[in-house]
C-alpha positions in Angstrom: 129.3 -153.9 -43.7 132.8 -154.8 -42.6 134.7 -154.3 -45.8 136.3 -157.8 -45.3 136.7 -159.9 -48.5 136.8 -163.7 -48.3 138.6 -165.9 -50.7 137.6 -169.6 -50.9 140.7 -171.6 -51.9 144.4 -171.0 -51.6 145.4 -172.6 -54.9 147.2 -170.6 -57.6 144.3 -168.3 -58.3 143.0 -168.0 -54.8 146.4 -167.1 -53.4 147.0 -164.6 -56.3 143.7 -162.8 -55.7 144.3 -162.7 -51.9 147.7 -161.1 -52.6 146.0 -158.5 -54.8 143.5 -157.7 -52.1 146.0 -157.5 -49.3 148.4 -155.3 -51.2 145.5 -153.0 -52.0 144.9 -152.6 -48.3 141.8 -154.8 -47.9 141.3 -157.2 -45.0 141.1 -160.8 -46.3 140.0 -164.1 -44.9 141.2 -167.1 -46.9 139.3 -170.4 -46.4 141.5 -173.5 -47.3 141.2 -176.9 -45.6 144.6 -178.2 -46.9 147.5 -177.1 -44.6 150.0 -177.7 -47.4 148.2 -175.3 -49.7 148.0 -172.7 -46.9 151.8 -172.9 -46.4 152.5 -172.5 -50.1 150.2 -169.5 -50.3 151.8 -167.9 -47.2 155.2 -168.3 -48.7 154.1 -167.0 -52.0 152.6 -163.9 -50.4 155.8 -163.2 -48.5 157.9 -163.6 -51.6 155.5 -161.3 -53.6 155.8 -158.6 -51.0 159.6 -158.8 -51.0 159.6 -158.6 -54.8 157.2 -155.6 -54.9 159.5 -153.8 -52.4 162.6 -154.6 -54.5 160.9 -153.3 -57.6 159.6 -150.2 -55.9 155.9 -151.1 -56.7 153.1 -149.6 -54.6 153.3 -148.0 -51.1 156.0 -149.5 -48.9 153.9 -149.5 -45.7 150.9 -151.1 -47.5 153.2 -153.8 -48.9 154.8 -154.5 -45.5 151.4 -154.8 -43.9 149.9 -157.1 -46.6 150.7 -160.4 -44.9 149.2 -159.1 -41.6 145.9 -158.3 -43.4 145.3 -162.0 -44.4 143.8 -164.4 -42.0 143.7 -168.1 -42.8 141.0 -170.6 -41.7 139.6 -173.9 -42.7 136.1 -173.1 -41.5 133.4 -171.6 -43.8 131.4 -170.6 -40.7 133.9 -167.8 -40.0 132.6 -165.8 -43.0 129.7 -164.3 -41.2 131.0 -160.7 -41.2 132.3 -160.5 -44.7 131.1 -158.0 -47.3 132.3 -159.9 -50.5 133.2 -163.5 -51.2 135.3 -164.7 -54.2 135.0 -168.4 -54.6 138.1 -170.1 -56.2 137.4 -173.8 -55.9 138.2 -176.3 -58.7 136.0 -176.3 -61.8 133.4 -178.8 -60.7 129.8 -177.9 -60.9 128.5 -179.9 -58.0 131.2 -178.7 -55.7 130.6 -175.0 -56.5 126.8 -175.5 -56.1 127.4 -176.9 -52.7 129.7 -174.1 -51.7 127.2 -171.4 -52.9 124.4 -173.0 -51.0 126.6 -173.0 -47.8 127.7 -169.4 -48.4 124.1 -168.3 -48.8 123.3 -169.9 -45.4 126.3 -168.3 -43.6 126.8 -164.9 -45.1 124.5 -161.8 -44.5 121.9 -161.1 -47.2 124.0 -158.0 -48.4 127.1 -160.1 -49.0 128.1 -160.4 -52.7 129.0 -163.9 -53.8 131.4 -164.0 -56.7 132.9 -167.0 -58.5 136.0 -167.2 -60.7 134.5 -170.1 -62.6 136.0 -170.6 -66.1 132.8 -171.8 -67.7 129.9 -172.6 -65.4 126.9 -170.3 -66.1 126.4 -167.8 -63.3 122.6 -168.4 -63.4 123.2 -172.1 -62.4 125.2 -171.1 -59.2 122.8 -168.2 -58.4 119.9 -170.7 -58.5 121.1 -172.5 -55.4 121.0 -169.3 -53.4 118.2 -167.1 -52.1 120.1 -164.0 -53.4 120.5 -164.4 -57.2 120.8 -160.6 -57.4 124.0 -160.7 -55.4 125.8 -163.4 -57.5 128.2 -162.7 -60.4 131.3 -164.0 -62.1 134.8 -162.5 -61.7 137.0 -164.4 -64.2 140.5 -163.4 -63.2 143.4 -164.4 -65.4 146.5 -166.1 -64.2 148.7 -164.8 -62.6 146.1 -162.5 -61.0 148.6 -159.9 -59.6 150.1 -159.3 -63.0 147.0 -159.1 -65.3 145.3 -155.8 -66.0 141.7 -156.8 -66.6 139.0 -159.1 -65.3 136.1 -160.7 -67.3 133.1 -159.7 -65.2 130.1 -161.9 -65.9 126.6 -160.4 -65.3 124.0 -163.0 -64.5 120.4 -162.5 -65.6 119.4 -161.6 -62.1 122.6 -159.7 -61.0 121.6 -156.3 -59.7 123.1 -153.0 -60.7 124.3 -152.5 -57.1 126.2 -155.8 -57.2 127.8 -154.8 -60.5 128.8 -151.5 -59.0 130.3 -153.0 -55.9 132.3 -155.5 -58.0 133.7 -153.0 -60.4 134.6 -150.6 -57.5 136.5 -153.5 -55.9 138.4 -154.3 -59.1 139.2 -150.6 -59.6 140.7 -150.5 -56.1 142.9 -153.5 -57.2 144.1 -151.5 -60.3 142.2 -153.8 -62.7 139.8 -153.0 -65.5 136.4 -154.6 -65.5 135.2 -155.9 -68.9 131.6 -156.9 -68.6 130.1 -159.8 -70.6 126.9 -161.8 -70.7 126.2 -165.1 -69.0 126.7 -168.2 -71.1 128.9 -171.3 -70.8 132.5 -170.2 -71.1 131.4 -166.6 -71.3 133.6 -165.0 -74.0 137.2 -165.8 -73.2 137.0 -169.5 -72.6 134.3 -170.1 -75.1 137.0 -169.3 -77.7 140.2 -170.0 -75.9 139.4 -173.6 -74.8 138.4 -174.5 -78.3 141.8 -173.1 -79.5 143.7 -175.1 -76.9 141.8 -178.3 -77.7 142.5 -178.0 -81.4 146.2 -177.2 -80.7 146.5 -180.3 -78.5 144.8 -182.4 -81.2 147.6 -181.3 -83.6 150.1 -183.0 -81.2 148.1 -186.2 -81.7 148.5 -185.7 -85.4 152.3 -185.5 -85.1 153.1 -181.7 -84.7 155.3 -180.6 -81.9 154.2 -178.2 -79.1 157.2 -175.9 -80.0 156.0 -175.6 -83.6 152.4 -174.9 -82.8 153.2 -172.2 -80.3 155.9 -170.7 -82.5 153.4 -170.1 -85.2 151.1 -168.2 -82.9 153.9 -166.2 -81.3 156.0 -165.3 -84.3 153.4 -165.1 -87.1 150.5 -163.6 -85.1 152.4 -161.8 -82.4 150.7 -163.6 -79.5 152.6 -163.3 -76.3 152.1 -167.0 -75.8 150.8 -169.7 -78.1 147.8 -171.8 -77.1 149.8 -174.6 -75.5 152.0 -172.4 -73.4 148.8 -170.6 -72.3 147.3 -173.9 -71.3 150.4 -174.7 -69.3 150.1 -171.4 -67.5 146.4 -172.0 -66.7 147.0 -175.5 -65.5 146.2 -178.5 -67.7 144.0 -180.0 -65.0 142.0 -176.8 -65.0 141.8 -176.8 -68.8 140.5 -180.4 -68.8 137.9 -179.6 -66.2 136.8 -176.5 -68.1 136.5 -178.4 -71.4 134.3 -181.0 -69.7 132.0 -178.3 -68.3 131.7 -176.7 -71.7 130.9 -180.0 -73.3 128.2 -180.7 -70.7 126.7 -177.3 -70.7 126.7 -176.6 -74.5 126.4 -180.2 -75.8 129.0 -179.4 -78.4 131.3 -182.3 -79.2 134.2 -180.0 -80.3 134.9 -179.2 -76.6 136.5 -182.6 -76.2 139.6 -183.5 -74.3 142.2 -184.6 -76.8 144.4 -187.7 -76.0 147.5 -185.6 -75.7 145.9 -183.5 -73.0 144.3 -186.4 -71.2 147.6 -188.3 -71.1 149.5 -185.4 -69.5 146.7 -184.8 -66.9 146.6 -188.5 -66.0 150.4 -188.4 -65.4 150.1 -185.4 -63.1 151.8 -183.1 -65.6 149.7 -179.9 -65.2 152.0 -177.3 -66.7 154.1 -174.6 -65.0 152.9 -175.4 -61.5 154.3 -179.0 -61.7 157.2 -178.2 -64.0 156.0 -180.1 -67.0 153.1 -179.9 -69.4 153.0 -179.4 -73.1 156.4 -177.8 -72.5 159.2 -178.7 -69.9 159.8 -176.0 -67.3 162.1 -178.0 -65.0 
């Protein structure tokens, strides 16, 4: 196999994962049809390399070569030689199923197909391929270059070899693999999204975002309260994930509260837009 890793999507997570791979010395192909997203991701990678050098992090030569190890394309058909694919599309079931069916057609039988889905069961995506043993979840946290662990989701059919290859890749990135079973939302988002939804519902009841987050941060010692965490994830992603959880579990408590729906409708997605539950402008 080639050792090349493909990343599908150059949004916040896709760009961050591509940066992790390139700075670890891996050759990367990023598939992104939006030229504006590609330009943002290119600039972000260049800035990250400069920052790493200023802070003295990692090997200087590896850091300087990082940008040269990333190739950008808008064609899935260029993924024929890749060893590992990490899909970072938006959290929409039908879109991800379509992508996995295409990847199964294009990539060699040995290629591992991973998804960073926040909530979609791995078995559902594996079912549209002819290689369910080569499919698993790699739920990276945002920002990917600065987080130490990844929630690794083992599907019912995921083979031991696939798990080994995934954990070895994460180890090369300096990240710990924490393995969980396959269920809607897995472990993190099964709990976190419910917390965010309830916190947002408190805003509809008259509490302020500052008050809600201060209680979690100052009373419980959380680094960020649930609403600041939602702003970091992206409120559009949070709303999509809640919708997937509601559909997949049938549980009404995974609802989208009006306070969240209003912000998303207005295009206020959190840190990436400068405004969400809190103002970052």
